[in-house]
C-alpha positions in Angstrom: 142.6 260.9 195.7 141.3 260.7 192.1 140.5 263.9 190.2 137.0 265.0 189.0 137.8 265.3 185.3 134.8 267.4 184.5 136.2 270.3 186.6 139.1 272.7 185.9 142.3 271.9 187.8 144.6 274.5 189.2 148.3 274.0 188.5 148.7 272.7 192.1 146.1 269.9 192.0 148.7 267.1 192.1 150.4 268.9 195.1 147.2 268.9 197.0 146.6 265.2 196.4 150.1 264.4 197.4 149.6 266.2 200.7 146.4 264.2 201.4 143.9 266.9 200.7 140.2 266.1 200.4 139.2 267.4 197.0 135.8 268.9 196.2 134.2 270.7 193.3 133.9 274.5 193.9 132.9 277.0 191.3 133.7 274.6 188.5 137.2 273.7 189.9 138.8 270.8 191.7 139.8 272.4 195.0 141.2 271.2 198.3 138.5 271.3 201.0 140.9 270.4 203.9 144.2 268.7 204.7 143.7 268.3 208.4 140.8 269.1 210.7 139.1 272.5 210.2 140.0 273.4 213.7 143.7 272.7 213.2 143.7 274.7 210.0 141.9 277.5 211.8 144.7 277.6 214.4 147.3 277.8 211.7 145.7 280.8 210.1 144.6 282.7 213.2 147.8 282.0 215.3 150.6 281.4 212.8 150.6 281.2 209.0 148.9 279.2 206.3 148.8 279.1 202.5 145.8 278.7 200.2 145.7 277.9 196.5 143.4 280.5 195.0 144.4 280.0 191.4 140.8 279.4 190.6 140.1 283.1 190.9 139.8 285.1 187.7 142.1 287.8 186.5 141.3 290.3 183.7 143.8 292.7 182.2 142.5 296.0 180.8 144.7 298.7 179.2 143.8 302.2 178.5 142.3 305.3 180.1 139.6 304.2 182.6 137.1 306.7 181.3 137.8 306.2 177.6 137.7 302.4 177.8 134.4 302.5 179.8 136.1 300.7 182.8 135.1 303.4 185.2 131.3 303.0 184.5 131.5 299.2 185.1 132.8 299.5 188.7 130.7 300.9 191.6 133.8 302.5 193.3 135.7 305.5 192.0 138.9 304.3 190.4 140.1 307.4 188.5 141.8 308.7 191.7 143.6 305.4 192.5 147.3 305.8 192.9 149.4 303.3 190.9 150.2 300.1 193.0 146.9 300.3 195.0 143.9 298.1 195.1 140.2 298.9 195.6 137.3 296.6 196.4 133.9 297.1 194.7 131.3 295.5 192.6 129.7 295.6 189.2 126.0 295.6 188.7 123.4 294.7 186.0 121.0 297.3 184.7 118.5 296.2 187.4 120.9 297.1 190.2 121.7 293.5 191.1 125.3 292.3 191.8 126.9 290.6 188.8 130.0 290.1 191.0 132.2 291.7 193.6 135.8 292.3 192.6 139.1 294.0 193.4 140.6 296.5 191.0 144.5 296.7 190.8 146.0 299.8 189.2 149.3 298.6 187.8 150.0 301.8 185.8 148.3 304.9 184.7 146.5 303.0 181.9 147.2 299.4 183.1 144.6 297.6 185.2 144.0 294.1 186.6 140.6 293.0 187.9 140.3 290.0 190.2 136.9 288.2 190.1 135.2 285.1 191.5 136.0 281.8 190.0 132.5 280.7 189.2 131.8 284.0 187.4 134.8 284.2 185.1 133.0 283.5 181.8 130.0 285.6 182.7 132.1 288.5 183.9 134.4 288.4 180.8 131.3 288.6 178.6 130.1 291.6 180.6 133.4 293.4 180.3 133.7 292.7 176.6 130.1 294.0 176.1 130.4 297.1 178.2 134.0 298.3 177.4 134.7 300.5 174.4 135.3 298.2 171.3 138.8 299.6 171.0 139.7 298.8 174.6 142.3 296.2 175.2 140.7 293.4 177.3 142.4 290.1 178.1 141.1 287.2 180.3 144.3 286.1 181.9 142.6 283.7 184.4 144.1 280.5 183.0 147.7 281.7 182.8 147.7 283.5 186.2 148.1 281.5 189.5 147.3 283.0 192.9 148.6 281.8 196.2 147.4 283.4 199.5 149.7 283.5 202.5 147.7 284.4 205.5 148.2 284.7 209.3 150.0 286.9 211.8 153.4 285.3 210.9 152.9 285.7 207.1 155.1 288.8 206.9 158.0 287.1 208.7 157.9 284.2 206.3 157.4 286.1 203.1 159.9 288.9 203.6 162.7 286.4 203.6 161.7 285.2 200.2 160.6 288.6 198.8 162.5 291.4 200.6 160.5 294.6 200.7 157.1 293.1 201.1 157.2 294.3 204.7 156.7 297.9 203.3 153.4 297.1 201.7 150.5 298.9 203.3 147.0 297.5 203.4 145.4 297.4 199.9 148.6 298.1 198.1 150.8 295.8 196.0 154.2 295.7 194.3 156.4 293.7 191.9 158.8 291.2 193.5 160.7 288.0 192.8 160.7 284.7 194.7 163.6 282.5 193.7 164.0 284.6 190.6 160.4 284.2 189.6 158.5 287.5 188.9 155.5 288.0 191.1 152.9 290.6 191.8 152.3 290.6 195.6 149.4 292.4 197.2 148.1 292.8 200.7 144.3 292.6 200.8 143.2 289.4 202.6 140.0 287.5 203.2 140.5 286.0 206.6 140.8 288.9 209.0 144.5 288.3 209.5 147.6 289.9 208.0 148.2 288.3 204.6 149.5 288.5 201.1 148.4 287.4 197.7 151.1 286.1 195.3 150.2 286.3 191.6 152.6 284.5 189.2 152.8 282.6 186.0 150.6 279.5 186.0 153.6 277.2 185.3 155.7 278.7 188.0 153.3 278.4 190.9 154.3 274.9 191.8 157.9 276.0 192.4 156.7 278.9 194.6 154.3 276.7 196.5 157.1 274.2 197.3 159.5 276.9 198.3 157.1 278.5 200.8 156.2 275.1 202.3 159.8 274.4 203.0 159.3 276.8 206.0 157.9 274.4 208.7 155.8 277.2 210.2 153.6 277.3 207.0 150.8 274.8 206.6 148.5 274.3 203.6 144.8 275.0 204.2 141.7 274.5 202.2 138.3 276.0 201.3 136.6 274.6 204.4 138.5 276.8 206.9 138.6 279.7 204.5 134.8 279.8 204.7 134.9 279.7 208.5 137.4 282.5 208.5 135.4 284.7 206.2 132.1 284.1 208.1 133.8 285.1 211.3 134.7 288.3 209.6 131.2 288.7 208.1 132.6 288.9 204.6 130.1 288.3 201.8 130.5 285.4 199.4 129.0 285.5 195.9 126.2 283.0 195.5 125.4 283.3 199.2 125.1 287.0 200.2 125.5 288.4 196.7 123.8 287.6 193.4 122.2 289.3 190.4 118.8 289.5 192.2 120.3 291.2 195.3 120.9 294.9 195.7 124.4 295.8 197.0 122.7 298.2 199.4 120.6 295.5 201.1 123.7 293.2 201.1 125.5 295.7 203.2 128.0 297.0 200.6 126.9 300.6 201.0 130.4 302.0 201.6 131.6 300.3 198.4 128.9 301.9 196.3 129.6 305.5 195.4 126.4 307.3 194.7 128.2 310.4 193.3 129.7 308.6 190.3 127.9 307.1 187.3 128.0 303.4 186.9 125.9 300.7 185.3 122.9 299.9 187.5 123.3 303.0 189.7 119.8 304.4 189.3 118.2 301.1 189.7 120.2 300.2 192.8 119.3 303.4 194.6 115.6 303.4 193.4 114.9 299.9 194.6 113.0 299.9 197.9 114.8 297.8 200.5 112.6 294.8 201.3 115.2 293.2 203.6 118.6 293.8 205.1 121.6 291.7 205.9 122.1 290.8 209.5 124.4 288.7 211.7 123.4 286.1 214.3 125.0 284.1 217.0 123.5 280.9 218.3 123.2 280.5 222.1 124.9 277.1 221.7 127.5 275.3 219.6 124.8 274.4 217.1 125.4 276.3 213.8 123.0 277.8 211.4 123.2 276.6 207.8 122.5 278.3 204.5 118.8 277.9 203.8 117.7 277.8 207.4 114.7 279.9 208.1 115.0 282.8 210.5 112.1 283.2 212.9 111.3 286.1 215.3 110.5 285.6 219.0 106.8 285.0 218.1 107.7 282.2 215.6 107.0 284.2 212.4 109.2 283.7 209.4 111.3 286.9 209.0 114.3 285.8 207.0 116.8 283.2 205.7 120.3 282.2 206.6 122.8 282.7 203.7 126.0 281.4 205.4 126.6 279.7 208.7 129.3 277.8 210.6 130.7 277.0 214.0 133.1 279.7 215.2 136.2 278.5 216.9 136.8 282.0 218.1 133.4 282.3 219.9 132.8 278.6 220.5 129.3 279.3 219.2 127.4 278.9 216.0 127.4 282.0 213.8 125.5 283.0 210.7 124.8 285.7 208.1 121.3 286.2 206.6 118.7 288.4 205.1 115.9 289.5 207.3 113.1 292.0 207.8 114.4 295.4 209.0 112.9 295.5 212.5 114.4 292.1 213.3 117.9 293.2 212.4 118.3 295.3 215.5 121.2 294.4 217.8 120.4 292.0 220.6 117.0 290.9 219.1 116.0 287.4 220.1 115.5 285.2 217.1 115.5 281.5 216.1 116.9 279.6 213.1 116.0 276.2 211.7 112.7 275.0 210.3 109.2 274.4 211.4 110.2 271.2 213.2 113.3 272.3 215.0 114.4 275.8 216.0 117.6 277.0 217.8 117.7 280.2 219.8 120.0 283.0 218.7 120.6 286.7 218.9 121.3 289.4 216.3 125.0 290.4 216.7 127.3 293.2 215.6 129.8 292.5 212.8 132.5 291.1 212.8 132.2 288.1 215.0 136.0 287.8 215.2 137.8 290.9 216.6 141.4 291.7 217.2 142.9 290.0 214.2 146.2 290.9 212.7 144.7 292.2 209.4 146.1 295.7 209.5 149.2 295.0 211.7 
């Protein structure tokens, strides 16, 4: 399949095309949407093991004391107490309390940090860091020299420990330094699918070799953005541009536990001062028909009470599922609602997160 030349390419783009992937533009990048059917790829991830090319994600390197550099004030989570070789999920806000991006902080050393950000926000985020950090702080945008491969699924540990002995000791939200076929890698265990999984960071030019080595194991299948979205909606994970943006408070977006009100950070006062006009909620269709982003949410009386931000068909539930913002009273568990438009509405109920339960995430 031909490339879209106006988009960035990951170092694996030719590999995806050779494997027959359907390529799409996402966040400014040429990315594989799927190789087989979404259902087949869902099976690989939920029941066995799959690999994703996530080299489009951004990586920033910051060196120095977290307080002296100003890094601590940028992130909503406390990071001063992080042990070396641990990760922490959080966000960074603008002065109005809206979400510039969600991110994961990696503490590589006492004064050595890596920040992983969303692909579509790399340039914007880099500008924010450079503006807010102390002018003497060391900041480097390593996004275009760092590749990222995600190995996900209940069998991911069995596959990877053969190539990188010792990864089986990694606890949830920790990382370490390993080698695969002599290639230095930083391997973490965070995940975005609800299953046991690992993220492999390596040099851009070495990722093709690692990709090919991993795929020599017949149990591993390549998977794309299409199923990744289904997996994250089943887990009720937010996606920037859908549930998160600069006009949305992290509190109304359900990120309360990742916002530490006891520490000072940019946008703190505004975030806590903003009256919550809506709240995030989760809905299941009474049928296989799936809600779609932009669908209106109606209450039982037909009044407009919210909007769907993400929706898909859940292979786990065999029902349509969705995430959306809605008025507070409607967000109560079990409430009858509808989604769609004024011409066609589908019945649904407010559900508890996550839709998918019993995964191998923390196995």
